[in-house]
C-alpha positions as CSV (number, residue, x, y, z in Angstrom):
1,D,-63.2,249.6,92.6
2,G,-66.7,248.5,91.8
3,S,-68.2,251.7,93.3
4,G,-67.4,254.1,90.5
5,N,-64.2,255.2,92.1
6,L,-61.0,255.2,90.0
7,T,-58.1,253.3,91.5
8,T,-54.6,252.7,90.5
9,M,-53.9,249.1,89.7
10,K,-50.4,247.8,89.7
11,V,-51.1,244.7,87.6
12,N,-47.6,244.2,86.2
13,E,-45.6,244.8,89.4
14,P,-43.0,244.0,90.5
15,Y,-40.7,244.5,87.5
16,F,-37.1,245.1,86.9
17,E,-34.4,245.5,84.2
18,V,-30.6,245.3,84.6
19,E,-27.8,245.6,82.1
20,L,-24.1,244.8,81.8
21,T,-22.2,248.1,81.3
22,S,-18.7,246.8,80.9
23,D,-17.5,243.6,79.1
24,Q,-17.3,240.5,81.3
25,T,-14.6,237.9,80.4
26,I,-15.3,234.3,81.3
27,S,-13.5,231.0,81.1
28,D,-13.7,229.1,77.8
29,G,-16.3,226.4,77.6
30,T,-17.8,227.1,81.1
31,V,-21.3,228.1,82.0
32,T,-21.0,231.4,83.9
33,T,-23.5,233.7,85.6
34,I,-23.7,237.1,83.8
35,Q,-22.8,239.8,86.3
36,F,-25.3,242.5,85.4
37,N,-23.8,245.6,87.2
38,S,-26.3,248.3,86.5
39,T,-29.9,248.4,87.7
40,L,-32.1,250.4,85.3
41,I,-35.3,249.8,87.3
42,D,-36.4,247.6,90.2
43,T,-39.8,248.4,91.6
44,G,-39.5,246.0,94.6
45,S,-35.8,246.3,95.2
46,F,-35.6,242.5,94.6
47,W,-32.4,242.6,92.5
48,D,-29.5,240.8,94.3
49,S,-26.4,242.6,93.0
50,T,-24.1,240.3,94.9
51,N,-25.4,237.0,93.4
52,Y,-26.7,238.6,90.1
53,R,-30.3,237.2,90.4
54,W,-33.8,238.5,90.9
55,L,-35.9,237.1,93.8
56,P,-39.3,238.7,93.9
57,T,-41.4,238.3,97.0
58,V,-44.7,238.4,95.1
59,A,-45.9,235.0,93.9
60,G,-47.1,234.8,90.3
61,K,-46.4,234.2,86.7
62,Y,-43.7,236.4,85.2
63,Y,-42.7,237.3,81.7
64,V,-38.9,237.1,81.6
65,Y,-36.5,238.3,78.9
66,A,-32.8,238.2,78.4
67,Q,-30.5,239.4,75.7
68,A,-26.7,239.0,75.5
69,N,-23.8,239.5,73.1
70,L,-21.5,236.5,73.5
71,G,-18.2,236.5,71.7
72,S,-14.4,236.7,71.8
73,D,-11.8,239.5,71.8
74,T,-10.3,237.7,68.8
75,V,-11.8,237.9,65.3
76,D,-13.4,234.7,63.9
77,S,-12.7,232.6,66.9
78,V,-16.2,231.7,68.4
79,L,-17.2,228.1,67.9
80,A,-20.4,227.9,70.0
81,T,-22.4,230.1,72.4
82,I,-25.3,229.5,74.8
83,L,-27.5,232.0,76.7
84,R,-29.3,230.3,79.6
85,L,-32.2,231.5,81.7
86,D,-32.0,229.7,85.1
87,K,-34.6,229.2,87.8
88,N,-33.1,228.4,91.2
89,G,-29.7,227.7,89.6
90,S,-31.0,225.2,87.1
91,R,-31.5,225.6,83.4
92,L,-35.1,226.7,82.5
93,R,-34.6,227.9,78.9
94,A,-31.6,228.2,76.5
95,S,-30.7,229.7,73.2
96,Q,-27.8,228.0,71.5
97,N,-25.6,228.5,68.5
98,D,-23.1,226.1,67.1
99,N,-21.1,227.8,64.3
100,Q,-20.2,224.5,62.6
101,N,-16.6,225.7,62.3
102,N,-17.7,228.9,60.5
103,D,-16.1,230.9,63.3
104,L,-17.8,234.2,64.3
105,T,-16.6,237.0,66.4
106,T,-19.9,237.6,68.3
107,Q,-23.3,236.0,68.6
108,E,-26.5,237.8,69.7
109,H,-29.0,235.8,71.7
110,T,-32.5,236.7,72.9
111,L,-34.6,234.6,75.2
112,T,-38.2,235.1,76.4
113,T,-40.4,232.9,78.5
114,I,-43.1,232.8,81.2
115,V,-42.2,231.3,84.5
116,E,-44.0,230.8,87.8
117,L,-42.2,232.1,90.9
118,N,-43.4,231.3,94.4
119,G,-42.7,234.6,96.0
120,T,-40.5,233.2,98.8
121,S,-37.5,231.2,97.5
122,D,-37.6,231.2,93.7
123,Y,-35.1,233.3,91.8
124,I,-34.1,233.8,88.2
125,S,-30.7,234.5,86.8
126,V,-28.9,234.4,83.4
127,A,-25.8,232.6,82.4
128,G,-23.6,232.5,79.3
129,Y,-21.4,229.9,77.7
130,I,-18.8,230.6,75.0
131,D,-16.5,228.1,73.3
132,V,-13.6,229.7,71.4
133,N,-10.7,228.3,69.4
134,T,-8.5,231.3,70.3
135,G,-8.8,234.4,72.4
136,T,-10.8,235.4,75.5
137,P,-14.5,234.6,75.7
138,T,-16.3,237.9,76.4
139,I,-19.9,238.9,77.2
140,G,-20.4,242.3,75.5
141,A,-21.8,245.3,77.2
142,N,-23.0,248.6,75.6
143,D,-26.8,248.0,75.6
144,K,-26.3,244.5,74.2
145,T,-26.7,242.5,77.4
146,R,-29.9,243.0,79.4
147,F,-32.2,241.0,81.7
148,G,-35.7,241.8,83.0
149,A,-39.1,240.5,84.1
150,Y,-42.5,241.7,85.1
151,R,-45.5,240.0,86.7
152,I,-48.3,239.1,84.4
153,G,-50.7,237.4,86.9
154,S,-51.2,235.1,89.8
């Protein structure tokens, strides 16, 4: 604290991490918010489990990460996948894979970025897009789909 006293600094708070614990089926060729249903940690209780978004009330710059397994319940049927990180409902960053007709069953995506959040109305969420030629588009669970962030500064 400048006077020789040790203090506890909470530099990287708030932070959170959520995961998808059961597969989520979505409509073919439609951007859909991922419904993360398990909160692993949330230091500020800012995770909105109804709208599947994080709205921290502390302004600052945040390191954000997302990982998802996007695929189909049918072998060799995935044509294209996109993992999106959204800020206030609009695309901020995306990871895209076009399989060029070399159909896959699943595609892993990972996204990281730094984003500034105002601490009042800004929120972040994650969406997936899966285009299949047959079967049901599925966002995979089992530690394959996670989303988190932590504050890195003002």
